[in-house]
Structures are given as structure tokens and as C-alpha cells.
N, C-alpha and C positions, 0 to 999 in steps of 0.2 A: 428556633431561636428563643431564648428566655425573655421574660418581661423586662429584665434589666437591659438586655441587649437591644430590645425594641425601643426602649426609652432613649438609649444611647443613640440609636439610629435616628430617632425623631428629633433629638436635640442637635444633631449635626447633619445639616442638609447637604454636606459634601457627597457627591455621587461616587459610587463604587465603580461605575462603568457608564459609558454613553454608547448610543447606537444611532447611526444615520444612514440614509439611503445614498448610495454612490451617485455621483453626478451623471454618470453615463446611462442611468436607468431610462431617462426620457428619450435619449437618442436611440437606445436599444429598441424601445417600443415603436418609435416612428419607423425605424429601419425594418423592423419585423413586418409592419403593415405593407410597406412597399415590396419587400422581398417575397412575401407570401403571394402577392399578385403575380409576380414573375414566375413563381413555382406553379401556380394554378394555370398560367398561360402555357407553360411548357408541357404540363400533363395533358392539357386540352389538345395541344399539338400532337402529342403521342397517340392519343385516342383517335383523333381524326385520321392520322396516318394508318393506324391499324384497321379502321373501318374501310379505308380505300384499298389497301393491300397488306395483308398480314404476312409477316415473315419472321423467322427465328431472330434475325438481327433486331427488328423493331420490338419484338417481345422482350429480348434481353435488355435493350435500352430502356424500355418502360419499367422493367423490373428494377434496374439500377437506379433510375431517377425516382421511382416510388419509394425505395428504401431510403435514399438520401432525403426525400421530402419528410418521411417519418422521423428520421434522426433530427432533421432541422427543427421540426415542431417540438420535439422533446427538449431540444437545446434551448428554445425560447423560454421555456419555463424557468431556466436558470438565469435568464437575463432580464427578467421583469422587475425583480426586487433585490438586486445585488446590495448587500449590506456591509457596512464597516463598523466595527466595535473597537472601543478603547477602554482599558481598565486603569484604575487608580489604586495601586497597592498601598500607597501611603495613606489612604483614607480608611483602610481596613480597621485600624486601631480604634477608630471612632464608633465602630459597629460591634466589635467583639474583642474580648481579651484573648491573649495568646493561650492562656490556660484553658479556654473554652473552645479551642479549635476542635473540630471533629477528628476522630481517629482516621488514619489513612493506611490501607493495605495496598501494597504495590505488587502486581503480578508480572513476572518476567518469564517468557516462554522460550525454551530452546529444545532442539530435537536431535541433533547429531553433532558430536564433538569434532568431527572431521570436516563438516561443511560449515559449522558455526563454531569457530575456535573458542574454547572456554575462556580465554583471556578477554575476548570481546564481551562475553556475557558478564564476566567479573567487573569489567570497567563500567558497564551499564548499571550493575547493582551498586557499586561503590558511589557512583555519581548521584543516585537517588537516596542512598543512605545518608549522604551529606547535605540533604536539603535544609533550607532555613525553616525548619518545622520542629515542633517539640518532639524530641526523640522517643519519649514515652508513648507518643501517639502514632509512631511510624513503624510499620512492619514490612519487610520485603520477603516475598515468597518466590522461589525460583522453581519453575516446573521443568524437569528434565524428562522429556518424553522419549529420549533415547535410552533412558535407564543406564547411564554410563557412570562407572566409578571414577572415571577421569574428570567428569564435570563436578562430582562431589568433592574430589580432592582439590580441584581448583578453588572451590568455595571454602574449603577448610583453610586454604592459604589466604583467601580474601578476608576471612573472619579475623585472622591474626593481623594482617596488614591494616585492616580497618581501624584498629585501636590507635594506630599512629596517624592514619590518614584523616580521620574525622577530627581529631584534636588539632591537626595541622590546619585544616580548612577553617575550623572555628576560630582559632587564634589569629590567623592571618587574613580572615575574610576573603578567602579565595573565591573567584567567580567561576572559573573552569574547574568543576569538581569531578570530572572524569580524569583519573590519573594519567592515562595515555595522552589525552589532549593537553592536559596541564604541562606535563614534562616535555611534550613534543612541540609546544607552541614557541615560536620565535620571540613572542612578546612577553613570555613569562617573567614576572618580577621575582627576583631571587630573594628568598627569605633565609635567615640563618640556618633553618632546618632543611631547606630544599634539597641540597646535595645528598644529605643523609637519607631523606625520604625517597629520592630518585634511585639511590643505590638499593634500598630495600625493595622498591617496586621492580627494578630490573632483576634482582635476585629471585623474587617471586615468579616473575614472568619466565625466567630461565627454567626454574623447577617445573612449572606447569607445562611448558612447551616440550621439555624433555620427557615428561610422563606421557603426553599425547603422542609424541613421536615413537616412543618405545612400546606404548600400549600397556605398560605395567607400572606399578608404583613401588619405588624402592623403599625398603624398611627404614632407610636413613631419613626419609622425609616425614615419617610418622612420629610425632613427638608426644602424643597423648594416648592413653589407653582407650578413651572414648572414641577417638578417631579410628583406631585399629578395629574396635568392635563394630563401628558403623560400616567400614569397608569389608568386613568379614562376611557381610550378607551376599556379596557377589561370589557365589559358589559356581561350580561348573555348570549347573543347570540354569543359571541366571542369564537369560537372553533378552535382547532389546524388546522383542515382541512376546515374551513369555516370562514374567517374573512377578513376585509379590510386591505389594506397595512398600515404598520406603519414604518415611517422613523423619527428617533429621533436623533438630534445632541446633543451629550453629552459634547463634548469639541470642541472648535473652535480656530484654530490658529489665533493669532492676537488679540483675545479678552480675552481668558483664559490664565493664566500664572501659573507656578509652584511657590512654596514658595520662591524661590530665585529670582523671577522676570523674568525668561526666559519663552519664549513661549512654548506651548505644541502642540503635533500633533493633528490633527482633529481625533475625535472619534465618529463614527456614528453607531447607531443600526438600522438594517433593518430587517423587517419581511414582506416578499412579500405577496401580496394578495393570498388567497386560496379560492377555490370554488369547491364544489363537482362535478360540471359538467364541469370542466376544467382540462386538464392534467397538472401535475406539473413537470414532468421529473426529479424528485429526485434532487440530488446534482447539476447536470448540469443546471437545471432550476434555482436553487438558485444562482449559480455563474453568470448566465446571467443576473439575476435581479441586482446583485451587479455591473456588468459591466455597466449597463445602469444608475443606481443610481449614481455611482461614476463619470460617464461621465458628468452628469448634475452638479455635485458639484465640483470636483477637476480635473478630466480628466488627471490624471498623465500618462505620456507615458510608465511608468513601472508598472507592477502588480506582487505582490507576493501572491500566494495562500497557505493557511495553513489549516490543520485539527485542530479541537478544542483542541486536546491534544498535538500538536506538537509545543512546545515552543522553542524560540530562545536560543541557547547555546553559541552564539558568536556575540557580538555587531557589528562586522565588516563584517558580512555576505553580506549586500548590496554592500559594497565596493568590495568584491570578485566578485560579479556579474558584477559590473561596469568594472572590469579589462578585461572582454570579450566584454561587450556591447559598451564601449567607445574606444576600440582599433581600430584605423583606418585601421589596416592590416587585421581585421577579415572580413569574408564574410558578405556582407550587408544583406544577406538572413538569418542571425542568428536571430531566433525568440524567443528562450527561453533557460534558463540555469537551469538545474535540479540538485538539491542537494540530497544526499541519505537520506533515512529514517533510523535514528539510534534510537534504543530503550533503554531506561534506565529501571532498575529494573529487567532485565533478570537474571534468576538464574545462578548459577555457571556453570552448564553444558548445559544450554539452552535446556531443555527436549522437548520442542515443536518446536525447530528450529525457534524460533521467531525472531532471528536476521536477518533471510533471507539473510545470507551472500552471498549465491550463486547469488542472484539478484544484490546486491549492489556492490559486489567485483569482479564479473565475467561477469554477463549479461550486465549491463549498461556500463562498460568500453568497452565491445566488441562492443556495438552499437555506442559508442562514436567515434570509428575509422571509422565509415561509415557516414550516414547522421545525426547521433546523437541519444541520448537516448530518450526513450518515456517519457511522462509526467506521474508521478506516483501518482498524486492526491494531493500532498502537497510538500512544500519546493521548489517551482518552480517560477523563475522570468521570466515573459513574457514581450515582447514589446506589448503594447496595440494593435498596428496596426495588429498583426497577426490574430486577431479575426474578421477582417473586409475584408479580401481578400487575393489574392496571392501577393507575394512580389512586382511585377511590377505594380499592379493595386490597391494598398491600397488607399482608398479615403483620401485626405488630411484632410478632416474635422475631421477624427478620430485620427489624429496623434499628433498634437501639439497644438490644440485649448486650450487656457487658459480660465478658468472661473474667471471672475473679481468680481462677486457679492459675498456678504456674503453667506455662505452655510446655514445660518439661515434665509435668506430673504424669504419672502412669495412666491416670484416668483420661487426661486430655490426649495423650499420644495414642492410646488405644482407640479412642473415638476417631482421631484423625486418620489412622490407618484403616479403620472400618469404612469411612466415607470415601477413601481413595481407592476402594476396591472396585474391580470391574463389574461386579454383580450388583453393586449398590443401586444403580439406576433402573434395574429391571422392574417393570410394572409401576414405574413412577412417571411424572410429567417432566422430568429433566430432559432438556433438549427440545421439548415440544411447547410447554407453557412456562417452564421455569428455566432460568439460566440462559446461557448462550445457545442459540438454536441450531439443531442438526439438519442435515439433508443437503448440504452444499459445501463446496470447498471454500466459498467466500462467506464464512460465518459472520464476518463483521458487518457487511452490507445487509445480509439477510436478517440478522438480529436487530439492527437499528431500524430496518423497514417495519418489522413486526412490532417493535417497541413504539414507534410512532403511530402505528395502526391502533395500538392499545390506548393512545392518548398522551404518551410522553412527548416532551419537547426537548430540543437540544440547542446548543449555542456553539458558534465557531469563534475561537480565540486565537488570533494571529498577531502576537506581539512583535515589536521591531527586532528584539533579540530572539533568535529561534529558541523555543523551549526545549527541543530535542534535535539531535543530529544523528543520522544513520548512514548506512551504505547503500549504494545503488550498483546494479550490475555493470561491470566494465568490459564485458565481452558480448558480442552479438548473440551468441548461442544462448547464454543465460537470459538475456533480454527477451528473446523471442519465445523461449520456453516458459518464462514467467507470464507472458501475454497469453500463451496457449492455456496455461493452468487457470488463469483468471477467466478466460473465455468459457471454459467448461463450467466453472462454478457460477458465473453470472447467468449463463443460460439455464442452469438448474433452477435458479430463482425466477428468471423471466418466464419460464414455461411451467411453473408449479401452480398449485391452486392458490398460492399467496402472491401471484404475479402482481407487480406494481401497477401494470397497465389496467388491471381489473380490481384486485383486492385493495391495492394502495390508493388508487383514485377514489374508491368508495369509502375507505375508512380513514384516510389521512386528509387529503384534499386533491382536487384535480391537478393543480400545479405541482404539489409535492409528489404525487404519484407519477407524473410525467418526468420529474427529475430522477426518481429512482429507475424509471423505465429507460431513460437515456443511458444510464450506467449498465443496467442488466442486459440490454440489447447491444452492447458494444460489439459482440462477435459478428453481428450482421453487417458491420462495416466491410467485412470480407467480400460481400456480394457486389456492391458497386465498385469497390476498388479493383477487384479482380476483373470485372467486366471492362472497366475503362483502361486497365493496364494491358489487356490482351486484345479485345475485340476490335477497336478502331485500328490498331496497328496491323493485325492480321488482314483486315479489310483493305488497308493501304497496300500491303504486299500483293494483294490480289486485284489491285486497281479498281476497288469498289468504294464508292462514296456512300457514306451512311449518315452524314450530317448536312445541314443546309449550306449552300454556297455563300461566299462573302457578300454577294449582292442581295441575298435573301434577308428580309427583316428578321426572320427567326434566328439568323446567325448572331445577331446582337443580343438576343435573349440568352443564348448560351454564354456569350462573353460576359454579360451583366451578372449572371448567376455565379459564374466562376470567380470573377473579380470581387463581387460582393461578399461571397463566403470567405475567400482567402483574405480579403482586405479587412473584414471585421475581426477575423481570428488574429491577424498580424497586429492590428491596432490594440486589441485586448492584451496581447502578449507584451507589447512594448510599454503600455500603460502600467503593467504589473511589474515593470522593472527589467524586462528582458531586452535583448538586442535583436537586430534584424538577423544576424548570423545564427543566433540561437533559435530564433523562430524558424528559420529555414531548415535547420537540422531537426527541429521538433516535427515539422510537417513531413519531412522525409522519413523519420523514424516511425511516424504514425502510419505512413503508407506501407512500410516494411512490416509493421505489426499486422496491418490489414491483409496483405497478400500472403503472409506466412503464418504468424502466430495465431491470428484470429481464424484464418482458414483451417489450420490444423485443429484448433479448438472446436470449431463448428463441426468438422468431420468426426472428431473424437466424441463429441456429445451425441451426435446422431447414431454412431455405432454403439455407444453405451446405452442409448435409449432402446435399441432393439436387442440388447443383450449380447452383442458381439465383443464389446470391449468394456473393461472396467478400469477407469482412470484412477490411479493412485496419487497420493500427495508426495511431491518431491520438493525437498527443502532447497531454496535458492542458496547456492554456495556463497559464503562470506569470505572464503579464502582468496587472498590476492597474491598472484604470482608476480615476481619482480619484473620480468620481461613484458608480460601483459600490461602491467601498470605503466611502464615506460611508454609503450606504444599508445596506450589510452591517453596519457597526458600530452602526447604529441598530436593527438587528434586523428590517430590512425585506427581504422576499423579492425576489430579482432574477429576473424572467422576461425581459422585453425583446425577445427574438427570436421570430418566428413559426415555431416548430419543432413538428413533429408529435409530438415526445416529450412535449409538454405535454397533448396531447389526452385521453389516458386520465384524467389528473388532473382537468382542467376538466370533462370529461363526468361523471365520478363525483361531483364537487362539486355539479353541477346536479341530478342524479338524487337524491342523498342529501337535498338541501335540499327539493326538491319532495315527496319521500316523507315526510320528517319533518313538514312543514307540513300535508300531507294527513291524517296521523295525528292531529296536534294538533286539526285541524278536526273530525275524527270524535269525539274526546274532548269537544270543546266542545259538540257536538250531543248529548252524553250517551249516546253509543254505547259499548258495552263494547270495550275494547282488550286484554282479557285474552289473547285468542288471538294477537294480533300484538305483544305487549309486547316480546319479544326483537327483533323486526324494528324496532320503534320505537327501542329502545336503540341498535341498530347504526346506524340512520340518524342518530340524534342524535350518536353518537360520531363518525360521518363528518363531520357538519356542523361540530362543534367543531374537528376536525382540519383542515378545509378553510377555516378563517377567513382565512388569508393568501391563498388563492385567490380568495375573494369580494372581498377588498380589491383584489387585482390586476385583477379583472374590472370592478368598479363604482366603487370609492371613490378610486382613485389616478389621478393625472394625470402623474406623472413618467415618465421614459424606461424605468424598470424594470417598468412595468405589463404586464399580459397584453395582447398585441395584439388589436384588435377582430376580426381575421380568425379567431384561435383561438377566441374567445368565440362567434362566429357559427357556426363549424363544430361546436363542442361542443354548442350548442343543437340543431342538426340531428341530430347523432349521438344525443343523449339522446332526442329525439322518435322517431327510428327504433327505438331499443332498446325504448322503451315500446310502440310499435306491434307489434313482433315479440313482445314478452312477452305482450301482450294476447291473442294467438292461441295462444301456447305454454303459458301458465299457466292 
């Protein structure tokens, strides 16, 4: 900040932001003390039992409770300093003039035009191009890692439409600047040009969708020689995994203008070079290519990263980030500002827990009170310099160097193509010490953990109006596969030499290291959930008691631990604005993740570790089928496909139902169930949670039901498990 700005800040004591500790922090700490005593008591009980008579059942229960105890300890790090922040955008003018705002480069990543429809990416780009930000300081870079001419064509169409859309938003002060959201909103205020703009948008949408459907671009759609020349690069040998770099400037500030005569932001399409004999490092590699290409073209000191479907919902979002970045009282080590992921289209009761409210309303505010939240892959404003070294050693060449040439000049384009080449990173520190870090599928968490280890700090900004809105999976298969993919990536970090539990605790802080450990060890939830979903129920079927009787004082320790954990989780959920029904669905979805997605991820990681399997990156589909969408909005689970990932869930549903009914039958015969009461409760709890599974197996006839093949295999697996348990228990 210049001397003038500092004096402006000094003469105006109005704050740019405030920070305070949430009221529940004290209660959290007191509860943690009491609950930890109960955990220690239970573990003591397990060890004493093992010393008296060791068995496989007691070992498994000790394993389950030990893992739960570890997870609970890491969770407390998130509950000690939960922090709430508020920004005052209206005070920004007292600190800096608009003409002195730093440049902003926006990175949008997409990888497959059939899983991530180009019109969705176009809407995201148009929403940020229309920010309340000086257009000469704004550039949008689109990374197409699928190397598709269909995506390039969509952005050629977007460039033409933007000249009308940006002028329309500026003139009418439109708030919803994503065209699809604006025209689809029931509350849209109609302006004189609205109908005309909507017709233009629908025409663009039709052309793009026709091109994607046919897989080819009609010559009638190409209006400029420059466009034809750009598309001519897609020759017969141009393949998604084997092609030269493509950098195409679609709009250039200073040369292109909107229909009202104002300048437009830069818009650049980038498809980095791909080669079968070079590693590509998935999304991290694509982001690093954008880092280098943007450095040669605009080199803005600020960078915003966005997923393809995460459109801007607030045109003042960059100004909210500036309230931290330009505040002279902030720690100079502040490296990035993370906004939450908020999802639109979630059904009334959020049957899959897609809001991930626990992460964005409890976990990230908890990290914000320490060294700061992690990077979650989208909606994050970075200082460019964080990617080039520790705070005290960032090379000046990467900080504020301005690019004076036209971004369409031959020299600039040649350099941009060069740095987008797949051989450029060879024998360099890219992905290791520079840029987004390689070595895992979760490059976001890994990069932020290493940045904080280097001394950088971060801030969590969660305004009342969501800054960004995106899509969440609306079918169970995508939901569980996403959990499996995350599990593999998180374990890659958890068990690497930069593990948060060792490296993070040492170089960030104890509490921050535990926060990152809580996330990276998500997959081990599979261990206690799987044990408690199967073992007590199988023991019940074999008339074997494995928990204390109701008359035993240790019975109440189990009850207190269960109710305490669930009660605290439920209370946090409700205080963050959720409902009881949504919380119930969230905890059920979490158990489904644990028994299926996390379990498959854990197995996949172990196989990969011994060289048996090599997990690839699969893009979560953003395509929404009409019938699936209808069932989802009605709160009906979507199974549909005969995938092995459903087998643990359906098998558990069968075993829990049979175990619960057998216990009820015992009670009906007036036999005492005092010694198996906890097992009966666990089986009953499983049955209630599995109700959508029973519907999918028996009661439904629509396309989203559980395939008969899965049901049949599950019955066989349940019978096999019962036979094995009858010998082991």
C-alpha cells in the first residue's frame, strides 16, 4: 500500500473488518474436558478386559474406539477457537482509491465437456467478468484440460455475448450476474433490455448445446477468420491426452469493448500441452500452467481460483477480499482468503448431506481462529507471491512485475505457449516448492498445508450473501465415488513425509496440525463405522453379548459417549442454521460415506501403495438428468446403477434388519435382552438409517431403485458373513 493510502487509512479509523471468538468456544472447552474423561475411562475398560481375556471381538472394539478417540481429539482442535469475521466494503474507499486496486487474475478449470457442460463453465466466466471491479485490472483464464474444441467454441460464443451482458449488468446494477441464474430467477426485475438479452442468451445456449451434442462445429457458427484459424488446430492427431499447447486470447482489454463503449476484461482460453509420456498432475498441473501463462500475460498480484460450476453470486466479492488484503493492520504473512462453497439446487431436506454444513460452518471457522482455513479448491483469493516462496524470501520478480505488451503480441503468445508445454517443468521446483503442489489428488488441502508450514496465514470470509454458488451430486453413486476419490487423496497427504500429524504439528502449530490431520485421516472413519455396523449385529444373531448389561455402570459410559457426540454435532448443526431433519440426513450420509466411499478409498489406497492399483482422477459429472432431478427434489434416493460401491450399504442394511427382528422376537418370547440391549439399539439405529435402502430394494419400481443384481449379491454376502461369524464368535 502506498504512503498516500496509509495516511488515508490512518485518518479514517473505520474498520475494514472485525473478528470475534464465537460464544460457544467456552462451552466447547468445558465439554471437551468432561468428554475426554469418559473416553479415557472407556479405553481403560477395554484394556482391563483384554488383560482378563483377549478375543477378536474385544480387539476389534478396542480398535474401533481407539480410532474414534483419535478422531475426537483432532476434532477438538477445531472447536477451541471458532472465529466469526465481518467485513465492511463501504469503508474500503477510505483506504484505497479504485484506480489503485491490485490486478486480479481469475482461474477457471474444466476437464471434460460431457461431464462439465461448457455452458456451465461459460456462466461461471461471465459472472466473474461482470464483477464490480475495474475491468482493466481483471483477467479471466479458462483452463480446458480436456483439450476440447467444443469448449473453445463455447467461449467464442461467450466472448460475443459478453459485450452485451457486461453493458447490461453495469447499466442496470444487476446483482445476479450469472446469466442462467439471472434469467431463471423468479424474482428477476425486468429491465427494458431483459427480453432481448434473454433471447440472445438462449440462442447462444442452443448453439453450444447443439455443438456438444453433435461433437462437431458447423461452419455456419464461425463468423470470424480468427475463430476458424484457432479451431483449425484440432487436427486428426489432436487428442485429449496428446496435443500441443493452445493459448487463445478471446478478449483483450484496451482493444475490445462492450456495446456501451466501455472496456472488457481479458478472456483467455488455455489448454496446456499433453503427452502420453509426461505426467500431468491432474488439476494441480492445470493450475500451475495457468500460473505461468497468466504471469507472461497480465501477472496480476491477486489470483482467484474457481471450479467450472462455481459461479459468482455477489459482484462485490473481490472487494470483500480486499478488505483483508489491503488492511495495513493485517499480518503481512496473509496469503489467501477462502470463501465457503455454497450449493444451489439442494433439495429441501438435503438427503445426501450435500451442503457439507459441518465443514463450512464449524470446521473452517475453527481453523480461522488458528493459522487460518485450508484451501478448498475453489472460491479462494491468493496473493500470487505465495506460490513462489516463504513470506520473507519471495522473489521480487514474481510480485508486482507489470506486463506492458499487448497480450496478443507474437512475443507474449510465444512465451505463453512455451510455459504451457508439458516439458517446461522438467528439472524445476514446480509442484514441489513452487506453485500448487503435486503428489496427491487433493492438491488444495496439500498446497494450503505446505503454505501454512512455510509461514503463510489465511482468513475465512463467510458473508451473508453467498459469494459463490455451485452444484452438488444428486445421485448416491456420484456422492460415494466423490468420497472415495477424496479418501485416496487425503490418505496420500496423511501418510506422506509432509503429514500434518508430524510435519504440520511441527511447522505450523499443534492445533493447526491436528486440524489438518482431522481432514487427511477422514478415510479411517471407515474402521469404526464398519465395525459398529457389522460386529454387534452379527454377535446378536449368534446370541453373543459383547457390551455391558443395562445394570452395569459401564453401560452408562457407552450411552453418555454416544449421546454426547451426537448431541454436540446436532447442536452445532442447528446453531449454524440447519434443521433437525437435515442433521439426521447428514449423519446418515456420513455413515454411508464411512461404510462405502471411505472403505473403498482406504482399500484403493492400500492397493496403490503396494503397486497393485493406480487410481486415476475422475471428474464428478455436472450433467443433470431430468428424471433424476425430479426424484432428488422429492427426497428420493438415487441408486440406479449396479455398482459394487453400494454392496457394503445394502449388505449392512440386511444384517441390521435381520438382527433387530431376531432380538424383537427374543423379547416377544419374554427372554431377557438386558445383556444385548446396546446391540439391539445399534441394530435398530441401523435399520432406521437404512430405510431408503429398504425402499430401493423392495418398494420402488422407478429407474432409481437398487438393481436386483445388487440385492441378490448383498443377500449372499450377508449369509456368508453370518456363517463366518457363527464360527468366530
